TORKOL-4160 file (C-alpha; in steps of 0.2 Angstrom, whole numbers, padded with zeros to 4 digits, m for minus):
314
<pt num="1" X="0321" Y="0459" Z="0555"/>
<pt num="2" X="0317" Y="0464" Z="0573"/>
<pt num="3" X="0332" Y="0474" Z="0578"/>
<pt num="4" X="0333" Y="0475" Z="0597"/>
<pt num="5" X="0350" Y="0484" Z="0597"/>
<pt num="6" X="0343" Y="0498" Z="0586"/>
<pt num="7" X="0328" Y="0501" Z="0598"/>
<pt num="8" X="0340" Y="0501" Z="0613"/>
<pt num="9" X="0351" Y="0515" Z="0604"/>
<pt num="10" X="0335" Y="0525" Z="0599"/>
<pt num="11" X="0330" Y="0524" Z="0618"/>
<pt num="12" X="0346" Y="0533" Z="0624"/>
<pt num="13" X="0340" Y="0549" Z="0630"/>
<pt num="14" X="0322" Y="0546" Z="0626"/>
<pt num="15" X="0307" Y="0540" Z="0636"/>
<pt num="16" X="0299" Y="0530" Z="0622"/>
<pt num="17" X="0299" Y="0526" Z="0604"/>
<pt num="18" X="0285" Y="0518" Z="0593"/>
<pt num="19" X="0290" Y="0505" Z="0580"/>
<pt num="20" X="0280" Y="0504" Z="0564"/>
<pt num="21" X="0282" Y="0488" Z="0554"/>
<pt num="22" X="0274" Y="0481" Z="0538"/>
<pt num="23" X="0266" Y="0465" Z="0544"/>
<pt num="24" X="0259" Y="0459" Z="0527"/>
<pt num="25" X="0253" Y="0466" Z="0511"/>
<pt num="26" X="0242" Y="0463" Z="0496"/>
<pt num="27" X="0245" Y="0468" Z="0478"/>
<pt num="28" X="0258" Y="0481" Z="0476"/>
<pt num="29" X="0268" Y="0488" Z="0492"/>
<pt num="30" X="0281" Y="0501" Z="0494"/>
<pt num="31" X="0291" Y="0489" Z="0505"/>
<pt num="32" X="0292" Y="0471" Z="0510"/>
<pt num="33" X="0285" Y="0463" Z="0525"/>
<pt num="34" X="0296" Y="0466" Z="0540"/>
<pt num="35" X="0301" Y="0483" Z="0534"/>
<pt num="36" X="0300" Y="0495" Z="0549"/>
<pt num="37" X="0304" Y="0512" Z="0556"/>
<pt num="38" X="0306" Y="0519" Z="0573"/>
<pt num="39" X="0297" Y="0535" Z="0577"/>
<pt num="40" X="0302" Y="0547" Z="0592"/>
<pt num="41" X="0297" Y="0565" Z="0597"/>
<pt num="42" X="0310" Y="0574" Z="0586"/>
<pt num="43" X="0311" Y="0562" Z="0571"/>
<pt num="44" X="0313" Y="0544" Z="0565"/>
<pt num="45" X="0325" Y="0531" Z="0559"/>
<pt num="46" X="0321" Y="0518" Z="0546"/>
<pt num="47" X="0308" Y="0518" Z="0533"/>
<pt num="48" X="0292" Y="0508" Z="0527"/>
<pt num="49" X="0292" Y="0518" Z="0511"/>
<pt num="50" X="0278" Y="0525" Z="0501"/>
<pt num="51" X="0279" Y="0543" Z="0504"/>
<pt num="52" X="0261" Y="0547" Z="0510"/>
<pt num="53" X="0260" Y="0530" Z="0519"/>
<pt num="54" X="0276" Y="0534" Z="0529"/>
<pt num="55" X="0271" Y="0552" Z="0533"/>
<pt num="56" X="0254" Y="0547" Z="0539"/>
<pt num="57" X="0260" Y="0532" Z="0549"/>
<pt num="58" X="0274" Y="0543" Z="0557"/>
<pt num="59" X="0261" Y="0556" Z="0562"/>
<pt num="60" X="0250" Y="0542" Z="0570"/>
<pt num="61" X="0265" Y="0534" Z="0579"/>
<pt num="62" X="0271" Y="0551" Z="0586"/>
<pt num="63" X="0254" Y="0553" Z="0594"/>
<pt num="64" X="0256" Y="0536" Z="0602"/>
<pt num="65" X="0272" Y="0540" Z="0611"/>
<pt num="66" X="0264" Y="0545" Z="0627"/>
<pt num="67" X="0253" Y="0529" Z="0628"/>
<pt num="68" X="0236" Y="0524" Z="0621"/>
<pt num="69" X="0229" Y="0508" Z="0614"/>
<pt num="70" X="0245" Y="0499" Z="0609"/>
<pt num="71" X="0250" Y="0488" Z="0601"/>
<pt num="72" X="0238" Y="0490" Z="0587"/>
<pt num="73" X="0236" Y="0485" Z="0569"/>
<pt num="74" X="0228" Y="0494" Z="0554"/>
<pt num="75" X="0225" Y="0490" Z="0536"/>
<pt num="76" X="0229" Y="0504" Z="0524"/>
<pt num="77" X="0222" Y="0503" Z="0506"/>
<pt num="78" X="0235" Y="0514" Z="0497"/>
<pt num="79" X="0224" Y="0520" Z="0483"/>
<pt num="80" X="0207" Y="0524" Z="0492"/>
<pt num="81" X="0215" Y="0529" Z="0509"/>
<pt num="82" X="0231" Y="0539" Z="0503"/>
<pt num="83" X="0228" Y="0542" Z="0485"/>
<pt num="84" X="0243" Y="0532" Z="0480"/>
<pt num="85" X="0243" Y="0523" Z="0463"/>
<pt num="86" X="0251" Y="0507" Z="0470"/>
<pt num="87" X="0234" Y="0498" Z="0470"/>
<pt num="88" X="0239" Y="0487" Z="0485"/>
<pt num="89" X="0236" Y="0487" Z="0503"/>
<pt num="90" X="0247" Y="0485" Z="0518"/>
<pt num="91" X="0244" Y="0480" Z="0536"/>
<pt num="92" X="0254" Y="0490" Z="0549"/>
<pt num="93" X="0258" Y="0486" Z="0567"/>
<pt num="94" X="0262" Y="0500" Z="0580"/>
<pt num="95" X="0271" Y="0495" Z="0596"/>
<pt num="96" X="0278" Y="0507" Z="0609"/>
<pt num="97" X="0295" Y="0503" Z="0618"/>
<pt num="98" X="0303" Y="0511" Z="0633"/>
<pt num="99" X="0318" Y="0506" Z="0643"/>
<pt num="100" X="0308" Y="0493" Z="0653"/>
<pt num="101" X="0303" Y="0485" Z="0637"/>
<pt num="102" X="0321" Y="0480" Z="0633"/>
<pt num="103" X="0321" Y="0467" Z="0647"/>
<pt num="104" X="0307" Y="0457" Z="0639"/>
<pt num="105" X="0314" Y="0457" Z="0621"/>
<pt num="106" X="0323" Y="0442" Z="0615"/>
<pt num="107" X="0341" Y="0443" Z="0608"/>
<pt num="108" X="0340" Y="0430" Z="0595"/>
<pt num="109" X="0328" Y="0417" Z="0587"/>
<pt num="110" X="0310" Y="0421" Z="0581"/>
<pt num="111" X="0301" Y="0435" Z="0591"/>
<pt num="112" X="0282" Y="0431" Z="0591"/>
<pt num="113" X="0269" Y="0441" Z="0600"/>
<pt num="114" X="0251" Y="0448" Z="0598"/>
<pt num="115" X="0250" Y="0465" Z="0590"/>
<pt num="116" X="0232" Y="0467" Z="0586"/>
<pt num="117" X="0219" Y="0471" Z="0600"/>
<pt num="118" X="0208" Y="0456" Z="0594"/>
<pt num="119" X="0222" Y="0443" Z="0593"/>
<pt num="120" X="0218" Y="0427" Z="0602"/>
<pt num="121" X="0228" Y="0424" Z="0618"/>
<pt num="122" X="0235" Y="0407" Z="0612"/>
<pt num="123" X="0248" Y="0408" Z="0598"/>
<pt num="124" X="0241" Y="0401" Z="0581"/>
<pt num="125" X="0247" Y="0384" Z="0577"/>
<pt num="126" X="0257" Y="0389" Z="0561"/>
<pt num="127" X="0267" Y="0402" Z="0571"/>
<pt num="128" X="0271" Y="0389" Z="0584"/>
<pt num="129" X="0277" Y="0378" Z="0570"/>
<pt num="130" X="0287" Y="0392" Z="0563"/>
<pt num="131" X="0295" Y="0394" Z="0580"/>
<pt num="132" X="0299" Y="0376" Z="0581"/>
<pt num="133" X="0307" Y="0376" Z="0564"/>
<pt num="134" X="0317" Y="0392" Z="0568"/>
<pt num="135" X="0324" Y="0383" Z="0584"/>
<pt num="136" X="0328" Y="0367" Z="0575"/>
<pt num="137" X="0333" Y="0372" Z="0557"/>
<pt num="138" X="0337" Y="0391" Z="0559"/>
<pt num="139" X="0324" Y="0395" Z="0545"/>
<pt num="140" X="0316" Y="0411" Z="0549"/>
<pt num="141" X="0305" Y="0424" Z="0540"/>
<pt num="142" X="0292" Y="0437" Z="0545"/>
<pt num="143" X="0275" Y="0429" Z="0548"/>
<pt num="144" X="0258" Y="0438" Z="0552"/>
<pt num="145" X="0242" Y="0428" Z="0556"/>
<pt num="146" X="0227" Y="0431" Z="0567"/>
<pt num="147" X="0234" Y="0446" Z="0574"/>
<pt num="148" X="0250" Y="0438" Z="0579"/>
<pt num="149" X="0267" Y="0444" Z="0572"/>
<pt num="150" X="0283" Y="0433" Z="0571"/>
<pt num="151" X="0299" Y="0441" Z="0566"/>
<pt num="152" X="0317" Y="0435" Z="0565"/>
<pt num="153" X="0328" Y="0444" Z="0578"/>
<pt num="154" X="0343" Y="0453" Z="0570"/>
<pt num="155" X="0360" Y="0445" Z="0573"/>
<pt num="156" X="0372" Y="0455" Z="0583"/>
<pt num="157" X="0378" Y="0471" Z="0575"/>
<pt num="158" X="0394" Y="0472" Z="0565"/>
<pt num="159" X="0406" Y="0483" Z="0575"/>
<pt num="160" X="0415" Y="0495" Z="0564"/>
<pt num="161" X="0428" Y="0506" Z="0571"/>
<pt num="162" X="0433" Y="0521" Z="0561"/>
<pt num="163" X="0449" Y="0529" Z="0566"/>
<pt num="164" X="0449" Y="0547" Z="0560"/>
<pt num="165" X="0436" Y="0561" Z="0557"/>
<pt num="166" X="0444" Y="0570" Z="0542"/>
<pt num="167" X="0435" Y="0572" Z="0525"/>
<pt num="168" X="0436" Y="0553" Z="0521"/>
<pt num="169" X="0431" Y="0547" Z="0538"/>
<pt num="170" X="0416" Y="0559" Z="0538"/>
<pt num="171" X="0411" Y="0553" Z="0521"/>
<pt num="172" X="0413" Y="0534" Z="0526"/>
<pt num="173" X="0403" Y="0536" Z="0542"/>
<pt num="174" X="0389" Y="0545" Z="0533"/>
<pt num="175" X="0388" Y="0532" Z="0519"/>
<pt num="176" X="0389" Y="0516" Z="0530"/>
<pt num="177" X="0380" Y="0522" Z="0546"/>
<pt num="178" X="0362" Y="0521" Z="0538"/>
<pt num="179" X="0365" Y="0503" Z="0534"/>
<pt num="180" X="0356" Y="0490" Z="0545"/>
<pt num="181" X="0365" Y="0480" Z="0558"/>
<pt num="182" X="0380" Y="0491" Z="0560"/>
<pt num="183" X="0387" Y="0499" Z="0575"/>
<pt num="184" X="0400" Y="0513" Z="0572"/>
<pt num="185" X="0413" Y="0519" Z="0584"/>
<pt num="186" X="0421" Y="0535" Z="0578"/>
<pt num="187" X="0438" Y="0540" Z="0585"/>
<pt num="188" X="0449" Y="0555" Z="0584"/>
<pt num="189" X="0460" Y="0566" Z="0595"/>
<pt num="190" X="0449" Y="0581" Z="0598"/>
<pt num="191" X="0430" Y="0586" Z="0597"/>
<pt num="192" X="0433" Y="0599" Z="0585"/>
<pt num="193" X="0439" Y="0586" Z="0572"/>
<pt num="194" X="0422" Y="0579" Z="0571"/>
<pt num="195" X="0407" Y="0587" Z="0563"/>
<pt num="196" X="0396" Y="0598" Z="0574"/>
<pt num="197" X="0382" Y="0585" Z="0574"/>
<pt num="198" X="0387" Y="0567" Z="0576"/>
<pt num="199" X="0375" Y="0555" Z="0566"/>
<pt num="200" X="0362" Y="0546" Z="0576"/>
<pt num="201" X="0368" Y="0529" Z="0582"/>
<pt num="202" X="0387" Y="0533" Z="0580"/>
<pt num="203" X="0397" Y="0533" Z="0596"/>
<pt num="204" X="0411" Y="0546" Z="0596"/>
<pt num="205" X="0427" Y="0543" Z="0606"/>
<pt num="206" X="0440" Y="0556" Z="0609"/>
<pt num="207" X="0458" Y="0552" Z="0616"/>
<pt num="208" X="0475" Y="0561" Z="0615"/>
<pt num="209" X="0481" Y="0545" Z="0608"/>
<pt num="210" X="0467" Y="0535" Z="0601"/>
<pt num="211" X="0478" Y="0520" Z="0599"/>
<pt num="212" X="0477" Y="0518" Z="0618"/>
<pt num="213" X="0459" Y="0513" Z="0616"/>
<pt num="214" X="0463" Y="0497" Z="0606"/>
<pt num="215" X="0462" Y="0486" Z="0622"/>
<pt num="216" X="0443" Y="0491" Z="0623"/>
<pt num="217" X="0440" Y="0485" Z="0605"/>
<pt num="218" X="0430" Y="0468" Z="0603"/>
<pt num="219" X="0442" Y="0456" Z="0595"/>
<pt num="220" X="0430" Y="0453" Z="0580"/>
<pt num="221" X="0427" Y="0471" Z="0576"/>
<pt num="222" X="0431" Y="0478" Z="0559"/>
<pt num="223" X="0443" Y="0493" Z="0557"/>
<pt num="224" X="0446" Y="0507" Z="0545"/>
<pt num="225" X="0461" Y="0517" Z="0549"/>
<pt num="226" X="0462" Y="0535" Z="0541"/>
<pt num="227" X="0469" Y="0547" Z="0553"/>
<pt num="228" X="0478" Y="0563" Z="0549"/>
<pt num="229" X="0495" Y="0556" Z="0556"/>
<pt num="230" X="0505" Y="0542" Z="0548"/>
<pt num="231" X="0513" Y="0539" Z="0565"/>
<pt num="232" X="0496" Y="0536" Z="0572"/>
<pt num="233" X="0491" Y="0525" Z="0558"/>
<pt num="234" X="0507" Y="0514" Z="0561"/>
<pt num="235" X="0504" Y="0513" Z="0579"/>
<pt num="236" X="0486" Y="0508" Z="0576"/>
<pt num="237" X="0491" Y="0494" Z="0564"/>
<pt num="238" X="0504" Y="0488" Z="0577"/>
<pt num="239" X="0492" Y="0487" Z="0591"/>
<pt num="240" X="0478" Y="0480" Z="0581"/>
<pt num="241" X="0489" Y="0466" Z="0574"/>
<pt num="242" X="0494" Y="0462" Z="0592"/>
<pt num="243" X="0476" Y="0463" Z="0598"/>
<pt num="244" X="0466" Y="0454" Z="0584"/>
<pt num="245" X="0453" Y="0460" Z="0572"/>
<pt num="246" X="0439" Y="0454" Z="0560"/>
<pt num="247" X="0445" Y="0465" Z="0546"/>
<pt num="248" X="0458" Y="0480" Z="0546"/>
<pt num="249" X="0459" Y="0492" Z="0532"/>
<pt num="250" X="0471" Y="0506" Z="0530"/>
<pt num="251" X="0470" Y="0521" Z="0518"/>
<pt num="252" X="0486" Y="0525" Z="0508"/>
<pt num="253" X="0496" Y="0522" Z="0493"/>
<pt num="254" X="0507" Y="0508" Z="0488"/>
<pt num="255" X="0522" Y="0517" Z="0494"/>
<pt num="256" X="0515" Y="0520" Z="0511"/>
<pt num="257" X="0510" Y="0502" Z="0513"/>
<pt num="258" X="0527" Y="0496" Z="0508"/>
<pt num="259" X="0535" Y="0507" Z="0521"/>
<pt num="260" X="0522" Y="0501" Z="0534"/>
<pt num="261" X="0525" Y="0483" Z="0530"/>
<pt num="262" X="0543" Y="0485" Z="0533"/>
<pt num="263" X="0541" Y="0494" Z="0549"/>
<pt num="264" X="0528" Y="0482" Z="0556"/>
<pt num="265" X="0539" Y="0467" Z="0552"/>
<pt num="266" X="0553" Y="0476" Z="0561"/>
<pt num="267" X="0541" Y="0477" Z="0576"/>
<pt num="268" X="0540" Y="0458" Z="0576"/>
<pt num="269" X="0525" Y="0455" Z="0567"/>
<pt num="270" X="0526" Y="0440" Z="0555"/>
<pt num="271" X="0524" Y="0445" Z="0536"/>
<pt num="272" X="0508" Y="0434" Z="0535"/>
<pt num="273" X="0500" Y="0443" Z="0549"/>
<pt num="274" X="0505" Y="0460" Z="0542"/>
<pt num="275" X="0497" Y="0454" Z="0525"/>
<pt num="276" X="0480" Y="0453" Z="0534"/>
<pt num="277" X="0479" Y="0472" Z="0534"/>
<pt num="278" X="0471" Y="0478" Z="0518"/>
<pt num="279" X="0479" Y="0493" Z="0510"/>
<pt num="280" X="0473" Y="0503" Z="0501"/>
<pt num="281" X="0455" Y="0502" Z="0506"/>
<pt num="282" X="0441" Y="0503" Z="0493"/>
<pt num="283" X="0444" Y="0503" Z="0474"/>
<pt num="284" X="0456" Y="0516" Z="0467"/>
<pt num="285" X="0447" Y="0516" Z="0450"/>
<pt num="286" X="0433" Y="0526" Z="0459"/>
<pt num="287" X="0444" Y="0541" Z="0461"/>
<pt num="288" X="0451" Y="0550" Z="0476"/>
<pt num="289" X="0436" Y="0561" Z="0480"/>
<pt num="290" X="0431" Y="0557" Z="0499"/>
<pt num="291" X="0413" Y="0552" Z="0493"/>
<pt num="292" X="0420" Y="0541" Z="0479"/>
<pt num="293" X="0432" Y="0533" Z="0492"/>
<pt num="294" X="0417" Y="0531" Z="0504"/>
<pt num="295" X="0406" Y="0522" Z="0491"/>
<pt num="296" X="0419" Y="0510" Z="0486"/>
<pt num="297" X="0423" Y="0506" Z="0504"/>
<pt num="298" X="0405" Y="0504" Z="0508"/>
<pt num="299" X="0403" Y="0492" Z="0493"/>
<pt num="300" X="0418" Y="0481" Z="0500"/>
<pt num="301" X="0410" Y="0482" Z="0517"/>
<pt num="302" X="0394" Y="0475" Z="0510"/>
<pt num="303" X="0403" Y="0462" Z="0500"/>
<pt num="304" X="0408" Y="0455" Z="0517"/>
<pt num="305" X="0391" Y="0449" Z="0521"/>
<pt num="306" X="0396" Y="0441" Z="0537"/>
<pt num="307" X="0410" Y="0449" Z="0547"/>
<pt num="308" X="0427" Y="0440" Z="0544"/>
<pt num="309" X="0432" Y="0427" Z="0557"/>
<pt num="310" X="0442" Y="0436" Z="0571"/>
<pt num="311" X="0461" Y="0434" Z="0570"/>
<pt num="312" X="0468" Y="0432" Z="0587"/>
<pt num="313" X="0485" Y="0435" Z="0593"/>
<pt num="314" X="0495" Y="0426" Z="0606"/>
């Protein structure tokens, strides 16, 4: 999918990025059509796979950051050109984006544009038909024809707020952050509670009392509460129950949750509403190691393929 939000994030603090996408392939390919990566001066995010294919494409993309003949398309025979044993061929498109590009990018639907230098000015009929089908039926898939590329635009990102930057919080952020279509906000009480390097694409927030930031949270956001303080955990649960959420998970034992249920009920929350908080998070059978917890929490996160409908409070 064409992920406008990821491009916008990558452009923060940078003049330009080059997106490399697999338009189509013949025979064996390391990734599917639509797989893409963003390349910038000091690194890249995403992957088109293939080892040598990706390395060669990233070098070419980095050389295009300052301009050049873009967009452009190249066909790569994996065996003859790169010495790979896949036996197939891929068609790659290179596109350069800067801050001014964002205003021209759609936020939904099917994004169709010419990517090859010799592409006809008029959109090919099959792609026009695909655009009509996308608008009428919501059916979308990547399509490449006559130098024109059409890609579904990624849906709005899932907003995940991780409250706490301790060992489990760090493991969860590092496990979930590479997943597509996720925007993580990570919160704690001091900068030194976070790792020295905040992962690319993660927004770190610092507050003496992070619960004071709850009014800023989108009502449909998903939450994982795992701070160093039971008092802060309780305050977050209390405020989020009043604010509304898409999903709310709390780290803890059965005894901790029994105490929290009682205290939240005493604070005026109906038992059915309190029961919408998931505690403990993850699968206890995975064990208590931070990475084991992170893996089981990530699996549960992925099982909710679409964010849970927001729960609004009066």
